[in-house]
C-alpha positions as CSV (number, residue, x, y, z in Angstrom):
1,M,6.0,12.4,-89.5
2,G,6.3,9.8,-86.8
3,A,8.0,8.6,-83.6
4,D,11.8,8.4,-83.7
5,F,13.7,6.1,-81.4
6,I,17.5,6.1,-80.7
7,G,19.3,3.5,-78.7
8,W,21.6,5.9,-76.8
9,R,24.8,4.5,-75.5
10,G,27.0,7.7,-75.7
11,C,29.2,6.7,-78.6
12,Q,31.5,9.3,-80.2
13,L,28.9,10.5,-82.7
14,Q,26.1,10.7,-80.1
15,T,28.2,12.5,-77.6
16,E,29.3,15.0,-80.3
17,L,25.8,15.8,-81.6
18,K,23.9,15.4,-78.3
19,P,20.2,14.2,-78.5
20,E,18.9,17.3,-80.2
21,G,21.6,17.4,-82.9
22,F,21.3,13.6,-83.6
23,L,17.5,13.8,-83.9
24,G,17.8,17.0,-86.0
25,R,20.0,15.2,-88.6
26,L,17.6,12.3,-88.6
27,K,14.8,14.7,-89.5
28,L,16.9,16.3,-92.3
29,R,17.6,12.8,-93.7
30,A,13.9,12.2,-93.8
31,Y,13.4,15.4,-95.7
32,K,16.1,14.3,-98.1
33,R,14.4,11.0,-98.7
34,L,11.1,12.7,-99.3
35,V,12.6,14.9,-102.0
36,E,14.2,11.9,-103.6
37,E,11.0,10.0,-103.6
38,R,8.8,12.7,-105.0
39,V,11.0,15.0,-107.2
40,P,12.7,13.9,-110.4
41,E,16.5,14.1,-110.2
42,E,16.8,16.9,-112.7
43,R,14.6,19.2,-110.7
44,R,16.1,18.7,-107.2
45,E,18.7,21.4,-107.5
46,A,16.1,24.1,-107.6
47,I,14.0,22.7,-104.7
48,Q,13.7,24.8,-101.6
49,I,12.1,23.4,-98.4
50,T,11.1,25.0,-95.1
51,V,12.2,22.5,-92.6
52,S,11.7,22.3,-88.8
53,V,14.0,20.0,-86.9
54,T,14.5,19.3,-83.2
55,G,16.4,22.1,-81.5
56,R,15.9,24.6,-84.3
57,G,13.2,26.9,-85.6
58,P,11.9,26.6,-89.1
59,R,14.4,27.5,-91.8
60,T,14.5,27.3,-95.6
61,L,17.1,24.9,-97.2
62,T,17.8,23.8,-100.7
63,Y,18.0,20.1,-101.5
64,P,21.8,20.4,-102.1
65,G,22.1,22.1,-98.7
66,I,20.3,19.3,-97.0
67,V,22.5,16.7,-98.7
68,R,25.6,18.6,-97.5
69,E,24.3,18.6,-93.9
70,V,23.6,14.9,-93.7
71,S,26.2,13.3,-96.0
72,S,28.8,12.6,-93.3
73,F,26.1,11.8,-90.7
74,E,24.6,9.1,-92.9
75,R,27.9,7.3,-93.1
76,G,28.0,6.9,-89.3
77,I,31.3,6.3,-87.7
78,P,33.7,3.3,-87.6
79,D,32.2,2.2,-84.3
80,C,28.9,1.5,-86.1
81,A,30.4,-1.7,-87.6
82,N,30.9,-3.3,-84.1
83,C,28.0,-1.7,-82.2
84,S,25.7,-4.1,-80.6
85,L,22.7,-1.8,-81.4
86,S,23.4,-1.2,-85.0
87,A,24.0,-4.7,-86.4
88,G,26.9,-3.4,-88.4
89,Q,24.9,-0.7,-90.2
90,P,25.6,3.0,-90.1
91,L,23.1,4.6,-87.7
92,G,21.6,1.2,-86.9
93,C,20.8,2.5,-83.4
94,Y,17.8,4.3,-85.0
95,R,14.2,3.0,-85.4
96,Y,10.9,4.7,-86.2
97,V,7.1,4.3,-86.2
98,T,5.4,6.2,-89.1
99,Y,2.3,8.2,-88.5
100,P,-0.6,7.7,-88.9
101,V,-0.5,4.3,-87.1
102,D,-2.7,2.0,-89.0
103,A,-6.2,1.1,-87.8
104,V,-5.6,-2.6,-87.4
105,F,-2.6,-1.9,-85.2
106,E,-4.6,0.4,-82.9
107,Q,-7.4,-2.1,-82.7
108,A,-5.1,-5.0,-81.9
109,L,-3.1,-3.1,-79.4
110,F,-6.2,-2.1,-77.5
111,E,-7.6,-5.6,-77.7
112,F,-4.4,-6.9,-76.1
113,F,-4.3,-4.2,-73.5
114,V,-8.0,-4.6,-72.4
115,G,-7.3,-8.4,-72.1
116,Q,-4.8,-7.7,-69.4
117,V,-5.6,-4.4,-67.8
118,E,-8.0,-5.7,-65.2
119,T,-5.6,-8.4,-64.0
120,K,-3.2,-7.4,-61.2
121,D,0.5,-7.5,-61.9
122,T,0.2,-7.9,-65.7
123,I,2.3,-5.5,-67.7
124,C,-0.8,-3.7,-69.0
125,N,-2.2,-3.3,-65.5
126,Q,1.2,-1.8,-64.5
127,I,1.3,0.6,-67.4
128,Y,-2.3,1.7,-66.7
129,A,-1.6,2.2,-63.0
130,D,1.7,4.0,-63.4
131,L,1.1,6.1,-66.5
132,I,-2.4,6.1,-68.1
133,S,-4.2,6.7,-64.8
134,Q,-2.0,9.8,-64.3
135,L,-2.9,11.4,-67.6
136,E,-4.7,14.7,-67.5
137,V,-8.2,14.8,-68.8
138,G,-8.2,15.2,-72.6
139,A,-4.6,14.0,-72.9
140,G,-4.1,11.5,-75.7
141,W,-4.3,10.9,-79.4
142,Y,-7.8,12.3,-80.0
143,A,-7.0,14.5,-83.1
144,P,-6.1,14.7,-85.9
145,R,-7.4,11.3,-87.0
146,G,-8.5,9.6,-90.1
147,E,-7.2,10.2,-93.6
148,Q,-6.4,13.9,-93.2
149,P,-2.9,15.2,-93.7
150,G,-0.9,15.1,-90.5
151,A,-3.1,12.5,-88.8
152,L,-1.6,10.6,-85.9
153,A,-3.9,7.6,-86.3
154,A,-5.9,6.2,-89.2
155,L,-8.8,5.0,-87.0
156,R,-11.4,7.8,-87.1
157,E,-12.5,7.4,-83.4
158,P,-10.7,5.9,-80.4
159,I,-12.0,2.6,-78.9
160,E,-13.4,2.7,-75.3
161,H,-13.5,0.4,-72.4
162,N,-15.0,0.8,-68.9
163,W,-14.7,-1.5,-65.9
164,I,-15.2,-1.7,-62.1
165,D,-12.3,-3.1,-60.0
166,G,-12.5,-5.4,-57.0
167,E,-12.8,-2.4,-54.7
168,G,-15.8,-1.0,-56.6
169,S,-13.9,1.9,-58.3
170,E,-14.8,2.8,-61.8
171,H,-12.2,3.0,-64.5
172,Y,-12.2,4.4,-68.1
173,L,-9.7,3.7,-70.9
174,D,-9.6,4.5,-74.6
175,S,-7.1,3.7,-77.3
176,A,-6.1,7.4,-77.6
177,M,-4.9,7.3,-74.0
178,L,-3.0,4.1,-74.7
179,L,-1.2,5.6,-77.7
180,E,-0.2,8.6,-75.7
181,V,2.1,6.4,-73.6
182,A,3.1,3.9,-76.3
183,F,6.0,5.8,-77.9
184,I,7.9,7.4,-75.1
185,S,11.6,7.8,-74.0
186,L,12.8,5.0,-71.7
187,E,15.5,6.3,-69.5
188,S,15.6,3.8,-66.7
189,P,16.4,0.1,-66.7
190,E,12.9,-0.6,-65.1
191,M,11.1,1.3,-67.9
192,L,13.2,-0.5,-70.6
193,V,12.5,-3.9,-69.1
194,A,8.8,-3.1,-68.8
195,Y,8.3,-1.8,-72.3
196,T,10.4,-4.6,-73.9
197,R,8.0,-7.0,-72.1
198,F,5.0,-5.0,-73.2
199,W,5.9,-5.0,-76.9
200,M,7.0,-8.6,-76.9
201,E,3.7,-9.7,-75.4
202,F,1.8,-7.5,-77.8
203,L,3.6,-9.0,-80.8
204,E,2.9,-12.5,-79.5
205,H,-0.8,-11.5,-79.2
206,A,-0.8,-10.0,-82.7
207,S,0.7,-13.1,-84.3
208,R,-1.3,-15.8,-82.5
209,R,-3.9,-14.6,-80.1
210,S,-5.7,-11.7,-81.7
211,S,-9.3,-12.0,-82.8
212,P,-9.7,-13.8,-86.2
213,D,-11.0,-10.7,-87.9
214,L,-7.8,-8.8,-87.1
215,R,-5.2,-11.6,-87.4
216,S,-5.0,-11.8,-91.2
217,D,-4.8,-8.0,-91.6
218,L,-2.0,-7.7,-88.9
219,T,0.4,-9.7,-91.1
220,N,0.3,-6.8,-93.6
221,S,0.3,-4.0,-91.0
222,R,3.1,-1.4,-91.6
223,T,2.9,-0.3,-88.0
224,V,3.2,-3.8,-86.5
225,A,6.3,-4.4,-88.7
226,E,7.8,-1.1,-87.4
227,V,7.0,-1.8,-83.8
228,Q,8.8,-5.2,-84.2
229,Q,11.9,-3.3,-85.2
230,V,11.5,-0.9,-82.2
231,C,11.1,-3.9,-79.9
232,N,14.3,-5.5,-81.2
233,L,16.1,-2.2,-80.4
234,L,14.7,-2.2,-76.8
235,A,15.9,-5.7,-76.3
236,S,19.4,-4.8,-77.6
237,V,19.6,-1.7,-75.3
238,T,18.4,-3.4,-72.1
239,P,21.6,-5.3,-71.2
240,G,23.6,-2.1,-71.6
241,A,21.0,-0.1,-69.6
242,L,21.5,-2.5,-66.6
243,E,25.3,-2.3,-66.8
244,Q,26.3,0.9,-68.5
245,G,23.3,3.3,-68.3
246,W,22.2,3.0,-71.9
247,V,18.7,4.5,-72.6
248,V,16.2,4.8,-75.5
249,L,15.3,8.3,-76.5
250,A,12.0,8.9,-78.3
251,D,10.9,12.0,-80.2
252,S,7.2,11.8,-81.2
């Protein structure tokens, strides 16, 4: 369970499968890996799994059936070798963030965001004004949380921040609202540039400017490492977005 990101440039494979088909096969590949991690090889033939993938309802598949559906997909296409998004790897246009996001990531992300949000024209102030302030009441990653199965975030309770702006207006922000807009599709050059800047500035904060009690733990954060890979993808897509209409699609 997590957020999937695809650098979408409309290659032959992407055009053939369309977003739902591409994401659906990525989900099947994740099921395949789950079986291979948890079930001894001699027992896999008999395994049956109820799977739910993008664009289809739940269905029951065997492990060999899943293998057949994803085998050619996993090999990618010849274009993968020269694709600027894939670094020569089959399906290298794909990145992911695993749920639950770890607690130290959520704490550091919120620390970074709060440090900017009250300052006009910062990237965090822009994201708050354009996206977070438009959220409906109750929207956000409030549940499930903690160590329970299917949790979105490991931190048990969101962190909160209140402030009054220069015009005397009161504002409220919590980390569940921030996570609601963190992992989204970016389908315009402006959004890609903004989020590339956002994640680059966060990663700089995480490595050098975060509070001392977080900094050492951030070096071992699985979520920070995954966000670094997502940020690299955004940076690779951005030139093509400006010139050829490339986008980043997310399924969270």
